[in-house]
C-alpha positions as CSV (number, residue, x, y, z in Angstrom):
1,X,11.1,2.7,104.8
2,X,14.0,1.2,104.0
3,X,12.5,-2.3,103.8
4,X,9.6,-1.1,102.2
5,X,11.4,0.3,99.3
6,X,13.6,-3.1,99.0
7,X,10.2,-5.0,98.9
8,X,9.1,-3.0,96.1
9,X,12.3,-3.5,94.3
10,X,12.1,-7.2,94.9
11,X,8.5,-7.5,93.5
12,X,9.5,-5.5,90.4
13,X,12.7,-7.4,89.8
14,X,10.6,-10.8,89.8
15,X,7.7,-9.5,87.8
16,X,10.5,-8.2,85.1
17,X,12.0,-11.6,85.2
18,X,8.6,-13.2,84.8
19,X,7.8,-11.1,81.7
20,X,11.2,-11.7,80.2
21,X,10.9,-15.5,80.4
22,X,7.7,-15.1,78.6
23,X,8.8,-13.1,76.0
24,X,11.8,-15.3,75.5
25,X,9.6,-18.2,75.1
26,X,7.1,-16.5,72.8
27,X,9.7,-15.5,70.5
28,X,11.6,-18.5,70.3
29,X,8.4,-20.3,69.3
30,X,7.8,-17.9,66.4
31,X,11.3,-18.2,65.2
32,X,11.4,-21.9,65.5
33,X,8.0,-23.2,64.8
34,X,9.4,-26.5,63.6
35,X,10.3,-27.1,67.2
36,X,6.8,-27.6,68.4
37,X,5.6,-31.3,68.6
38,X,2.9,-32.0,65.9
39,X,0.4,-33.4,68.3
40,X,-2.7,-32.9,65.8
41,X,-1.3,-34.4,62.7
42,X,-1.2,-37.9,63.6
43,X,-4.9,-38.0,64.9
44,X,-6.0,-36.3,62.0
45,X,-4.1,-38.6,59.5
46,X,-5.7,-41.3,61.5
47,X,-9.4,-39.8,61.2
48,X,-8.8,-39.5,57.5
49,X,-7.5,-43.0,57.3
50,X,-10.8,-44.0,59.1
51,X,-13.2,-42.1,57.3
52,X,-11.6,-43.2,53.6
53,X,-11.7,-46.7,54.9
54,X,-15.6,-46.3,56.1
55,X,-16.4,-44.5,53.0
56,X,-14.7,-47.3,50.8
57,X,-16.7,-50.1,52.6
58,X,-20.0,-48.2,52.1
59,X,-19.3,-47.8,48.3
60,X,-18.3,-51.6,48.3
61,X,-21.7,-52.4,50.0
62,X,-23.7,-50.6,47.5
63,X,-21.8,-52.0,44.5
64,X,-22.3,-55.5,45.8
65,X,-26.2,-54.9,46.5
66,X,-26.5,-53.4,43.0
67,X,-25.0,-56.8,41.5
68,X,-27.1,-59.0,43.7
69,X,-30.3,-57.0,42.3
70,X,-29.1,-57.2,38.8
71,X,-28.4,-61.0,39.1
72,X,-31.7,-61.7,40.7
73,X,-33.4,-59.5,38.0
74,X,-31.6,-61.0,35.0
75,X,-32.4,-64.5,36.3
76,X,-36.0,-64.0,36.9
77,X,-36.2,-62.2,33.4
78,X,-34.9,-65.5,31.7
79,X,-37.5,-67.5,33.7
80,X,-40.4,-65.4,32.8
81,X,-39.6,-64.6,29.1
82,X,-38.5,-68.0,27.9
83,X,-39.3,-70.8,30.2
84,X,-42.6,-72.5,30.0
85,X,-45.4,-70.7,31.7
86,X,-46.0,-73.5,34.0
87,X,-43.9,-72.4,36.7
88,X,-44.8,-71.1,40.1
89,X,-43.5,-67.6,39.1
90,X,-46.3,-67.1,36.6
91,X,-48.9,-67.9,39.4
92,X,-47.2,-65.1,41.4
93,X,-47.5,-62.9,38.4
94,X,-51.3,-63.7,38.1
95,X,-51.9,-62.4,41.7
96,X,-50.0,-58.9,41.5
97,X,-51.6,-58.4,38.2
98,X,-48.7,-58.5,35.7
99,X,-49.3,-61.8,34.0
100,X,-50.7,-59.9,30.7
101,X,-48.0,-57.9,30.4
102,X,-45.5,-60.9,31.0
103,X,-47.0,-62.4,28.1
104,X,-46.8,-59.5,26.0
105,X,-42.9,-59.7,26.9
106,X,-42.9,-63.4,26.2
107,X,-44.3,-62.7,22.5
108,X,-42.0,-59.6,22.0
109,X,-39.0,-61.8,22.7
110,X,-40.0,-65.3,21.4
111,X,-37.8,-64.9,18.2
112,X,-34.8,-64.9,20.2
113,X,-35.1,-68.1,21.9
114,X,-34.1,-70.2,19.0
115,X,-30.7,-68.6,18.8
116,X,-29.9,-68.7,22.6
117,X,-28.0,-71.7,23.8
118,X,-29.6,-74.1,25.8
119,X,-27.6,-73.7,29.0
120,X,-28.4,-69.9,28.8
121,X,-32.4,-70.5,29.6
122,X,-32.1,-73.7,31.7
123,X,-29.1,-73.3,33.5
124,X,-27.8,-69.9,33.9
125,X,-30.7,-68.3,36.0
126,X,-30.2,-70.7,39.2
127,X,-26.4,-69.9,38.9
128,X,-27.5,-66.2,38.9
129,X,-29.6,-66.7,41.9
130,X,-26.8,-68.2,43.6
131,X,-24.4,-65.4,42.8
132,X,-27.1,-62.8,43.6
133,X,-27.3,-64.4,47.3
134,X,-23.4,-64.5,47.9
135,X,-23.1,-61.1,46.6
136,X,-25.9,-59.9,49.2
137,X,-24.6,-61.9,52.2
138,X,-21.1,-60.0,51.4
139,X,-22.6,-56.8,51.4
140,X,-24.5,-57.2,54.5
141,X,-21.5,-58.7,56.5
142,X,-18.8,-57.0,54.9
143,X,-16.3,-55.5,57.5
144,X,-18.0,-57.3,60.4
145,X,-17.6,-60.8,61.9
146,X,-15.8,-62.8,59.1
147,X,-16.8,-66.1,60.5
148,X,-20.5,-65.1,60.0
149,X,-20.0,-64.1,56.9
150,X,-18.1,-67.1,55.6
151,X,-20.9,-69.2,57.1
152,X,-23.5,-67.7,55.3
153,X,-21.9,-67.8,52.0
154,X,-20.8,-71.6,52.6
155,X,-24.5,-72.3,53.2
156,X,-25.6,-70.7,49.9
157,X,-23.1,-72.4,48.1
158,X,-23.8,-75.9,49.5
159,X,-27.6,-75.4,49.3
160,X,-27.3,-74.3,45.7
161,X,-25.3,-77.8,45.0
162,X,-27.5,-80.0,47.1
163,X,-30.8,-78.5,45.2
164,X,-29.2,-80.0,41.9
165,X,-28.4,-83.4,43.7
166,X,-31.8,-83.6,45.0
167,X,-33.3,-83.2,41.7
168,X,-31.3,-86.2,40.6
169,X,-33.0,-88.1,43.2
170,X,-36.2,-86.6,42.7
171,X,-36.8,-85.1,46.1
172,X,-37.1,-81.7,44.2
173,X,-38.8,-81.3,40.7
174,X,-36.5,-80.6,37.9
175,X,-33.6,-82.4,36.0
176,X,-30.1,-82.4,37.5
177,X,-27.7,-81.2,34.9
178,X,-23.6,-81.1,34.8
179,X,-23.9,-77.7,33.4
180,X,-26.1,-76.4,36.3
181,X,-23.3,-77.5,38.7
182,X,-20.6,-76.0,36.6
183,X,-22.2,-72.5,36.0
184,X,-22.8,-72.5,40.1
185,X,-19.2,-73.2,40.6
186,X,-18.1,-70.6,38.1
187,X,-19.8,-67.9,39.5
188,X,-19.0,-69.0,43.3
189,X,-15.1,-68.7,41.9
190,X,-16.1,-65.0,40.3
191,X,-17.5,-64.2,43.6
192,X,-14.5,-65.2,45.6
193,X,-12.1,-63.9,43.2
194,X,-13.6,-60.3,43.2
195,X,-14.1,-60.0,46.9
196,X,-10.3,-60.9,47.2
197,X,-9.5,-58.5,44.8
198,X,-11.2,-55.7,46.7
199,X,-10.1,-56.7,50.0
200,X,-6.5,-56.3,48.4
201,X,-6.8,-53.1,47.1
202,X,-8.5,-51.5,50.2
203,X,-5.2,-53.1,52.3
204,X,-3.0,-51.2,49.8
205,X,-4.8,-48.0,50.0
206,X,-4.5,-48.2,54.1
């Protein structure tokens, strides 16, 4: 009988000690919440940083795709409205059924041709098309393998310059002009400067 009473007392005492420890730990955490390790804050911050970087990259892609499309459209419009209607583009217009519309546009804007500089009509389109290709490649390869992006950018730039030199030796139809080369180089420098500025801003935000 005495042994059973002692056993019960020991069990009650152990349960009381365990309860006291739990209560002490609970109230100490309540009184000093700053003592808890902030385990969830670091991953959360990292996730926010990654999300903001990804959103910024998607926004940059849209901007460069838009610039690429606008450059291609402006260059093509200059060709169709003010260049002689003997180019390959006009045969394409006949095939897709917009040749009459293009002729109406040429008649409507014919008065502007006399006031436009020669380089605007005959040199700017090719520079805009080269710039369009550079922006498109950057939008596709942005935040991917930089080596591949640099390869395609260099290829577009070299091909644009090579086309002019091939015109000089009459491999391609057309006339090689120093203004064409200068404008291609200017737009290439604009592209390089804009991409470096955007990358610099993204690094500062990170």
